[in-house]
SESETI-64765 format. One record per residue: x, y, z of N, C-alpha, C in turn; residue in three letters. Coordinates in pm, 1 decimal. Each point is the difference from the previous one (the first is absolute). Example, Ala and Ser with C-alpha at 12.3 -4.5 7.8 and 13.67 -1.06 7.14 Angstrom:
BEGIN
+----------+----------+----------+----------+----------+----------+----------+----------+----------+------+
!     n.px !     n.py !     n.pz !    ca.px !    ca.py !    ca.pz !     c.px !     c.py !     c.pz ! loba !
+----------+----------+----------+----------+----------+----------+----------+----------+----------+------+
!   1319.0 !   -569.0 !    780.0 !    -89.0 !    119.0 !      0.0 !     90.0 !    120.0 !      0.0 !  ALA !
!    -35.0 !    105.0 !    -72.0 !     82.0 !    119.0 !      6.0 !    -77.0 !    109.0 !     73.0 !  SER !
+----------+----------+----------+----------+----------+----------+----------+----------+----------+------+
# end
This chain:
BEGIN
+----------+----------+----------+----------+----------+----------+----------+----------+----------+------+
!     n.px !     n.py !     n.pz !    ca.px !    ca.py !    ca.pz !     c.px !     c.py !     c.pz ! loba !
+----------+----------+----------+----------+----------+----------+----------+----------+----------+------+
!   6473.3 !  10714.9 !   7814.0 !    -22.8 !    137.3 !    -42.4 !     77.1 !     25.4 !   -128.8 !  MET !
!    -65.2 !     53.8 !    -96.6 !     64.2 !     42.9 !   -123.4 !     -3.6 !    151.6 !     -3.1 !  ASN !
!    115.9 !     60.3 !    -25.0 !      7.9 !    146.0 !     -3.6 !     86.6 !     42.6 !   -116.3 !  ALA !
!    -26.5 !    116.3 !    -51.8 !     80.2 !     57.9 !   -107.2 !     84.1 !    111.3 !     59.4 !  THR !
!    128.3 !     -3.2 !    -28.6 !     92.8 !    102.1 !     47.6 !     36.2 !     88.7 !   -118.3 !  ILE !
!    -23.5 !    128.9 !     12.7 !     30.8 !     93.3 !   -107.9 !    136.9 !     62.3 !     23.9 !  LYS !
!     84.8 !     -4.1 !   -101.4 !    131.9 !     62.5 !      7.9 !     -8.9 !    140.3 !    -58.3 !  LEU !
!     60.8 !     96.8 !     69.5 !     -1.2 !    138.3 !    -45.0 !    141.1 !     56.0 !      4.6 !  THR !
!     23.2 !    102.1 !    -77.0 !    130.4 !     65.5 !     -2.4 !      8.2 !     97.2 !    117.6 !  LYS !
!    110.8 !     -9.8 !     75.6 !     24.7 !     89.2 !    112.6 !    140.6 !     54.2 !    -19.6 !  VAL !
!     10.7 !    118.4 !    -58.4 !    131.8 !     54.9 !    -31.2 !     69.7 !    -89.8 !   -101.1 !  GLY !
!    121.5 !    -45.5 !     34.5 !     73.8 !    -91.1 !    -87.4 !    -23.1 !   -146.4 !     37.0 !  ASN !
!    -90.9 !    -24.9 !     92.3 !    -26.9 !   -135.6 !     47.0 !   -141.4 !    -42.3 !    -37.8 !  SER !
!    -35.4 !   -119.7 !     41.0 !   -134.3 !    -51.8 !    -21.5 !    -59.4 !    -35.6 !    135.8 !  THR !
!   -122.0 !     44.1 !     23.5 !    -68.7 !    -29.6 !    125.4 !   -118.3 !    -91.9 !    -25.3 !  GLY !
!    -51.6 !    -59.8 !    104.8 !   -114.6 !    -89.6 !    -10.1 !   -114.0 !     53.4 !     85.7 !  ALA !
!   -120.8 !    -12.0 !    -50.6 !   -119.1 !     41.7 !     73.3 !    -72.5 !   -126.6 !     44.7 !  VAL !
!    -12.3 !    -17.4 !    132.3 !    -63.1 !   -118.3 !     56.5 !   -141.7 !     33.1 !     44.8 !  PHE !
!    -96.3 !    -88.0 !    -26.3 !   -135.7 !     21.9 !     50.8 !     -0.3 !     -4.9 !    152.8 !  PRO !
!    -88.8 !     75.9 !     62.0 !      0.2 !      6.5 !    146.2 !    -31.5 !   -135.0 !     63.5 !  LYS !
!    -73.8 !    -87.0 !    -68.6 !    -27.8 !   -133.5 !     53.3 !    130.0 !    -80.7 !     12.8 !  GLU !
!     89.1 !     13.4 !    -98.0 !    127.8 !    -71.0 !      3.9 !     89.1 !     57.3 !    109.8 !  LEU !
!     -0.3 !    132.0 !     15.9 !     77.8 !     62.0 !    108.0 !    -50.4 !    -47.1 !    136.0 !  LEU !
!   -131.0 !    -13.1 !     14.1 !    -57.0 !    -48.6 !    126.2 !     39.4 !   -146.1 !     23.2 !  ALA !
!      0.2 !    -79.8 !   -106.0 !     37.8 !   -140.3 !     12.0 !    146.6 !    -13.9 !     40.9 !  LEU !
!     87.1 !     84.1 !    -56.9 !    142.1 !     -1.3 !     34.7 !     28.2 !     73.0 !    131.6 !  LEU !
!    -97.3 !     74.5 !     48.7 !     14.9 !     82.5 !    121.3 !    113.2 !    101.4 !    -14.7 !  ARG !
!     -0.3 !     71.4 !   -111.9 !    101.0 !    102.3 !    -26.8 !    -69.1 !    128.5 !    -42.6 !  VAL !
!     77.4 !    107.1 !      3.1 !    -49.4 !    129.4 !    -42.4 !    114.0 !     81.7 !    -58.4 !  GLY !
!    -26.7 !    125.3 !    -31.3 !    103.7 !     85.9 !    -57.6 !    124.3 !      5.5 !     88.9 !  PRO !
!    116.6 !    -15.9 !    -58.7 !    125.9 !      5.5 !     73.0 !     49.7 !   -135.5 !     47.7 !  GLY !
!    -85.9 !   -102.8 !     -0.3 !     43.0 !   -134.0 !     40.0 !     83.1 !    -64.3 !   -110.9 !  ASP !
!     74.0 !   -103.0 !     36.4 !     84.7 !    -71.0 !    -95.8 !    -61.0 !   -135.5 !    -32.6 !  THR !
!     -1.4 !    -35.0 !   -127.7 !    -42.2 !   -132.2 !    -44.4 !    121.5 !    -74.4 !    -52.1 !  LEU !
!      1.0 !   -131.5 !     18.8 !    111.8 !    -83.1 !    -42.7 !    -47.6 !    -94.5 !   -109.9 !  TYR !
!     80.6 !    -13.5 !   -102.8 !    -30.9 !    -87.1 !   -112.0 !    104.0 !   -111.5 !     -2.8 !  VAL !
!    -46.6 !   -123.6 !     -8.9 !     91.9 !   -113.1 !    -12.7 !    -50.8 !    -90.8 !   -110.9 !  SER !
!     92.6 !    -69.0 !    -61.3 !    -33.9 !    -90.5 !   -109.7 !    -42.1 !   -135.0 !     57.7 !  GLU !
!   -104.3 !    -57.5 !    -55.2 !    -46.6 !   -130.8 !     43.8 !     63.4 !   -108.2 !    -87.2 !  THR !
!      6.3 !   -123.0 !     48.7 !     63.3 !   -107.9 !    -76.8 !    -64.1 !    -24.5 !   -137.5 !  PRO !
!   -129.1 !     31.4 !    -13.1 !    -66.9 !    -23.9 !   -128.1 !     14.4 !    115.9 !    -98.4 !  ASP !
!     85.7 !     97.4 !     32.4 !     25.7 !    111.7 !    -90.7 !    -87.6 !    121.2 !     23.7 !  GLY !
!    -89.2 !     -5.8 !     96.8 !    -85.0 !    114.0 !     33.2 !     69.7 !     91.2 !    100.1 !  GLY !
!    -75.2 !     94.5 !     52.0 !     52.9 !     89.7 !    102.4 !    -93.9 !      0.9 !    119.6 !  VAL !
!     55.8 !     28.1 !    115.7 !    -76.2 !      9.3 !    124.5 !     18.0 !    141.0 !     54.1 !  ARG !
!   -109.2 !     64.7 !     33.0 !      0.9 !    135.4 !     54.9 !    -46.1 !     -8.8 !    144.4 !  LEU !
!     81.9 !     49.6 !     92.0 !    -33.1 !    -10.0 !    141.6 !     47.6 !    124.3 !     74.5 !  THR !
!    -61.1 !     26.0 !    114.2 !     41.1 !    112.2 !     84.5 !    108.0 !    -42.1 !     98.1 !  ALA !
!     28.3 !   -130.1 !      6.6 !    101.4 !    -52.9 !     91.9 !    130.1 !    -25.1 !    -75.3 !  CYS !
!    110.5 !     39.5 !     60.8 !    131.6 !    -21.5 !    -59.5 !     33.4 !   -149.3 !      5.9 !  ASP !
!     13.1 !    -67.8 !   -115.7 !     28.6 !   -143.5 !      0.1 !    130.6 !    -34.3 !     71.9 !  PRO !
!    100.8 !     84.6 !     -8.1 !    127.4 !    -26.4 !     67.6 !    -20.1 !      2.8 !    151.8 !  ALA !
!    -77.7 !     95.4 !     49.9 !    -28.0 !      8.5 !    142.8 !    -81.1 !   -121.2 !     45.1 !  PHE !
!    -92.8 !    -40.6 !    -83.3 !    -83.3 !   -116.1 !     30.5 !     85.8 !   -125.0 !     18.1 !  GLU !
!     97.8 !    -18.0 !    -88.0 !     89.1 !   -116.6 !      9.2 !     86.2 !      6.8 !    125.7 !  ALA !
!     48.5 !    119.8 !     33.5 !     81.6 !     16.0 !    120.4 !    -81.4 !    -29.6 !    125.7 !  LYS !
!   -124.2 !     45.2 !      3.5 !    -85.5 !    -26.0 !    115.7 !    -31.2 !   -148.6 !     13.3 !  MET !
!    -20.5 !    -67.9 !   -111.1 !    -26.1 !   -143.8 !      4.1 !    120.8 !    -73.3 !     57.6 !  ALA !
!    120.5 !     40.0 !    -40.9 !    122.3 !    -61.3 !     53.1 !     13.1 !     28.5 !    149.7 !  ALA !
!    -29.1 !    123.0 !     41.5 !      9.3 !     36.7 !    142.1 !   -100.5 !    -79.9 !     83.1 !  ALA !
!   -122.0 !    -14.9 !    -50.1 !   -100.6 !    -76.6 !     73.1 !     40.8 !   -146.8 !     13.3 !  GLU !
!     61.5 !    -54.7 !   -102.8 !     47.0 !   -138.8 !      5.2 !    107.0 !    -15.4 !    108.0 !  LYS !
!     93.5 !     93.3 !      4.1 !    106.3 !     -4.1 !    100.7 !    -59.3 !     14.1 !    139.6 !  ILE !
!    -95.0 !     91.4 !     15.8 !    -61.3 !     21.2 !    131.3 !    -74.6 !   -124.8 !     47.3 !  MET !
!    -66.0 !    -71.3 !    -92.7 !    -68.9 !   -123.9 !     38.2 !     98.9 !   -108.4 !     39.5 !  ARG !
!    108.3 !    -14.0 !    -77.8 !     97.0 !   -106.2 !     25.4 !     82.1 !     24.7 !    125.8 !  GLU !
!     32.7 !    125.7 !     28.7 !     88.3 !     34.3 !    111.4 !    -73.8 !     74.0 !    110.8 !  ASP !
!   -125.3 !    -34.7 !     20.8 !    -82.7 !     69.3 !     98.0 !     62.1 !     -1.7 !    139.8 !  ARG !
!     52.4 !   -115.7 !     42.4 !     57.2 !    -10.9 !    134.3 !    124.0 !     88.0 !     15.2 !  ASP !
!     84.2 !      1.7 !   -100.8 !    123.3 !     82.6 !      5.1 !    -38.6 !    148.0 !      6.2 !  ILE !
!    -96.0 !     41.0 !    -80.5 !    -42.5 !    140.4 !     -1.1 !    -62.7 !     39.3 !    133.5 !  LEU !
!    -73.3 !    -91.7 !     63.1 !    -61.8 !     29.7 !    130.7 !    109.0 !     25.6 !    103.8 !  ARG !
!    106.8 !    -81.9 !     -1.5 !    111.1 !     16.9 !     95.0 !     71.4 !    132.8 !    -25.6 !  VAL !
!     23.1 !     30.9 !   -126.1 !     68.4 !    125.3 !    -34.9 !    -81.2 !    122.9 !     38.9 !  LEU !
!   -131.3 !    -12.2 !     -0.4 !    -85.6 !    114.5 !     32.0 !      0.1 !     33.5 !    149.3 !  ALA !
!     49.4 !    -91.4 !     83.0 !     -1.9 !     25.0 !    144.7 !    112.8 !     87.6 !     43.8 !  GLN !
+----------+----------+----------+----------+----------+----------+----------+----------+----------+------+
# end
């Protein structure tokens, strides 16, 4: 998908106008938060998921897989 994002002045800040197709693709709407991260090739990545939370969840899932038996005992 190729989309054009228009920047507009909002008070002393700058806002962006996203096409509704892009909002639907990101599954976001007014009031939601978008996260921007830099990619290794110098570009940017725009996502509705917090990359820091994503990394923490991946670490937690790894621990849960490795220590499944210990967690089962603790849950009793």
